[in-house]
C-alpha positions in Angstrom: 0.0 0.0 0.0 1.4 3.4 -0.9 2.6 5.8 1.8 -0.1 8.1 3.1 -3.0 6.0 1.7 -4.0 4.5 5.0 -3.2 7.7 7.0 -5.7 9.7 4.8 -8.4 7.0 5.0 -8.4 6.3 8.7 -10.5 8.5 11.0 -8.3 8.6 14.2 -10.2 10.0 17.2 -7.3 9.6 19.7 -3.9 8.1 20.0 -1.0 7.9 22.4 1.8 5.4 23.1 -0.7 2.9 24.6 -4.0 3.0 22.7 -5.5 4.2 19.4 -9.2 5.0 18.9 -10.6 5.0 15.4 -13.8 4.9 13.5 -14.5 1.6 11.7 -16.1 2.3 8.3 -19.1 0.2 7.3 -18.4 -3.0 5.4 -14.8 -3.2 6.6 -13.7 -6.2 8.6 -12.6 -5.6 12.2 -9.8 -8.3 11.7 -8.8 -10.4 8.8 -10.7 -13.5 7.8 -10.6 -16.1 5.0 -11.8 -13.5 2.4 -8.4 -11.9 2.5 -10.0 -8.4 2.4 -8.2 -5.5 4.1 -9.3 -5.2 7.8 -9.4 -2.3 10.2 -6.7 -4.1 12.2 -4.5 -4.1 9.1 -5.2 -0.4 8.5 -4.3 0.6 12.0 -1.0 -1.4 11.8 -0.2 0.3 8.5 -1.1 3.7 9.9 1.2 3.4 12.9 4.0 1.9 10.7 3.7 4.9 8.3 3.3 7.7 10.8 6.1 6.6 13.1 8.4 5.0 10.5 8.4 1.7 12.4 10.4 -1.1 10.7 9.2 -4.7 10.8 6.0 -5.8 12.3 3.9 -3.4 14.4 2.0 -4.7 17.4 -1.7 -3.7 17.5 -3.9 -5.6 20.0 -7.6 -6.3 19.0 -9.8 -5.6 22.1 -13.3 -6.0 20.7 -15.0 -6.4 17.3 -17.8 -4.9 15.2 -19.7 -7.0 12.6 -18.4 -6.3 9.1 -21.5 -4.2 8.0 -21.5 -2.2 11.2 -19.7 1.1 11.6 -18.6 2.9 14.7 -15.9 3.5 17.3 -13.2 0.9 18.2 -10.2 1.1 20.4 -7.0 -0.9 19.7 -4.0 -1.4 22.0 -0.5 -0.4 21.1 1.2 -2.6 23.7 0.5 -6.0 25.1 0.1 -4.6 28.6 -2.6 -2.2 27.4 -4.3 -5.0 25.5 -4.4 -7.2 28.6 -5.8 -4.4 30.8 -8.5 -3.4 28.3 -9.5 -7.0 27.7 -10.0 -7.4 31.4 -12.4 -4.4 31.4 -14.3 -6.1 28.6 -14.6 -9.4 30.5 -15.6 -7.6 33.7 -18.3 -5.6 31.8 -16.7 -2.2 32.8 -16.0 -1.4 29.1 -19.1 0.6 28.0 -20.5 0.4 24.4 -23.5 2.2 23.1 -25.2 1.8 19.8 -27.8 3.5 17.6 -30.1 1.2 15.7 -33.2 1.5 13.5 -35.6 -1.3 14.1 -38.8 -2.3 12.3 -42.1 -1.3 13.8 -43.0 0.5 17.0 -41.5 -0.9 20.2 -44.1 -2.0 22.8 -42.1 -0.1 25.6 -40.2 3.2 25.4 -37.4 1.5 27.4 -36.7 -2.0 28.5 -34.0 -4.6 29.2 -33.7 -7.7 27.1 -32.2 -10.8 28.8 -31.8 -14.0 26.6 -29.6 -17.0 26.3 -27.8 -16.8 22.9 -26.0 -19.6 21.2 -23.7 -19.3 18.2 -24.1 -22.0 15.6 -21.4 -23.5 13.3 -23.0 -21.8 10.3 -22.2 -18.3 11.8 -25.8 -17.6 12.9 -26.8 -16.9 16.5 -30.1 -18.1 18.0 -32.0 -17.9 21.3 -31.4 -21.2 23.0 -31.7 -22.6 26.5 -28.1 -23.8 26.4 -26.7 -20.4 25.2 -24.8 -17.7 27.1 -26.6 -15.0 29.1 -27.0 -11.9 26.9 -28.2 -8.6 28.3 -28.9 -5.2 26.7 -31.0 -2.1 27.6 -32.6 0.3 25.2 -34.4 3.6 25.0 -36.6 4.6 22.1 -35.4 8.0 20.8 -37.9 8.4 17.9 -40.7 6.6 16.0 -41.2 7.4 12.3 -44.7 6.5 11.3 -44.1 7.0 7.6 -41.5 4.1 7.5 -42.9 2.3 10.6 -39.5 2.1 12.2 -38.0 3.2 15.5 -34.6 4.7 16.4 -33.3 3.2 19.6 -30.3 3.9 21.8 -28.8 0.6 23.1 -26.4 -0.1 26.0 -24.7 -3.5 25.8 -24.1 -5.3 29.0 -22.7 -8.3 27.3 -21.0 -8.6 23.9 -22.3 -11.8 22.3 -22.0 -12.6 18.6 -24.8 -10.7 16.7 -26.4 -10.0 20.0 -28.3 -6.8 19.2 -29.5 -8.1 15.9 -30.8 -11.4 17.3 -32.4 -10.0 20.4 -34.4 -7.4 18.5 -35.2 -9.8 15.6 -36.5 -12.5 18.0 -39.0 -10.0 19.3 -40.3 -9.1 15.9 -38.3 -5.9 15.5 -35.4 -6.8 13.2 -32.9 -4.1 12.4 -33.5 -2.4 9.0 -31.0 -3.6 6.5 -30.1 -6.8 8.5 -29.9 -9.3 5.6 -29.2 -12.2 8.0 -32.0 -11.8 10.6 -34.4 -9.4 8.9 -35.9 -8.8 5.5 -33.7 -9.4 2.4 -33.9 -5.7 1.4 -30.2 -5.3 0.4 -29.9 -2.0 2.2 -27.0 -1.1 4.6 -27.7 -2.3 8.2 -28.9 0.5 10.5 -26.5 -0.3 13.4 -23.7 2.0 14.6 -21.5 1.9 17.6 -21.7 5.6 18.6 -20.1 5.7 22.0 -17.2 4.0 23.8 -16.2 4.5 27.4 -13.3 2.8 29.3 -10.5 3.5 31.7 -7.2 4.2 30.1 -5.0 1.2 30.7 -2.1 3.2 32.0 -3.2 6.7 33.1 -6.4 5.3 34.7 -8.3 8.3 33.2 -11.9 7.7 32.1 -11.9 7.9 28.3 -15.2 8.6 26.5 -15.6 9.0 22.7 -18.8 9.6 20.6 -19.7 9.9 16.9 -22.8 10.1 14.9 -23.5 7.9 11.9 -23.4 9.5 8.4 -26.8 10.7 7.4 -27.4 8.2 4.6 -29.8 5.3 4.1 -32.1 4.5 7.1 -30.5 7.2 9.3 -32.0 9.9 7.0 -35.5 9.1 8.4 -34.5 10.3 11.9 -33.2 13.5 13.6 -29.9 12.3 14.9 
């Protein structure tokens, strides 16, 4: 990749010697898979390598993931110590992630907590199952658009299961718009965006909070974000 290409493409919200916070574009992998497509992890490594003229391999630790079609804020670690401390926050549920989503229909309650047991299958799908892992989220309805019969919801994740938000809403008859796996096959971009990230800095112990709004395209255009 040519010098400067990644640096110009990457939206960096914050960086220091220990962490780097960036926006993941929609339809970009969080980390590499068998498709061989460029991932955000690759882009961050290339960015650090270019900016600081680092020879050889660059260490970047993956702390959490977003599904390929989903955009939003992610933090990566620049040292193994930072990665270990941030991963501990994730496992202890002190690592806060909030999402905006546009879901089909009008929610029965303005705010609620969903608690399910979710199980990931070998085919990559996740289902509600008695032998699954406990999965918890809370939501608030921000707006209902009668014209498109859809609701904009603000979601706080307490656990981070595979496809959790998508499955928990779809299983209640409120699939996310644009969700081609658990909703209608409408071929639009999924309306799910990780808009806020809050965690404790792994070294300074300062509370770090970052927020962004999704680009006003597609389903987001029907609401006043």
